[in-house]
N, C-alpha and C positions, 0 to 999 in steps of 0.2 A: 471681330464681331460679325455676325451674319446680318445681312440687310436684304429687304425686298422693297422695291419701289414699284408701286402699282397705280394705274389709272383705271377708270371705269371700263376702258376698252382694251387694255393690254398690260402685260408685265413688262416694265421698262428695264429693270436691272435686278439681278439676284446674285449675291456673292459675298465674299469676305472683304472687310475693310478695316483700316486702323482707326479712322475718325471720320466724322461728318459734321458740317456746319449747315444749319438750316435757318430760314427766316421766320422766327416765331412771331406771334401777334404782339408780344411786348418787347421784341428785339431779337436779333440774331443770337443763336447759342450753339455751342459745340457739344458733341457727345463723344466720349472716349470709353475705352474698355472699363467695365465694372461701374458704369454710370448708374445712379439711383433710378429706379423705375419712374417713368414719366409718361404722361399723355399730354400733348399740346397741339393747339391749332396753329396752322401756318399761314403766312401771308404770301403774296406773289413775290418771287425773288429767286436768288440763286441757292442751289443745294451744292455744296462743295465737299466731295469725299476724297480721302486719301486711301488708295488701295494698298494691298499688302507689299507691293514693291516700292511704295513711296510716291507713286504717280497721282496727280490730281485729276479727278473726274468731275465735270461740272454739268449740271442740268438747271434749266430755268423752269420753275413750277408756277402754276396759277392756283395758289391756295391748297389747303389740305389739312391732314392730321398726321402726327407722328406718335408712335408708341415705342417705348424702349423698356425692355424687361429681360433680365438674365442674359445680357449681351446679344440680344436679338432685337433688331429694329424693323418695324414695318412702317413705311411711309406711304400713305394713301393720298395721292395728288389729284386734283380736279383735271389737270392736264400738264403735260411735260413737253418742253421744247428741246 
């Protein structure tokens, strides 16, 4: 899956991943390949991605929105640590 993580002032990450876990408003959820299209608001918390080599990449976000469509993910975060 392709992903872009963006804040108002910078592009944080762009690349290919196998999976991602995000802090949704109604609880944490995971996105895998061929996930149904979704748009969801996000809470403060960890974003945990697994890259193509199986390594975990972790970011802490302060709220935002995620859109998943056709194996492309756009995560707009208020800020990322």
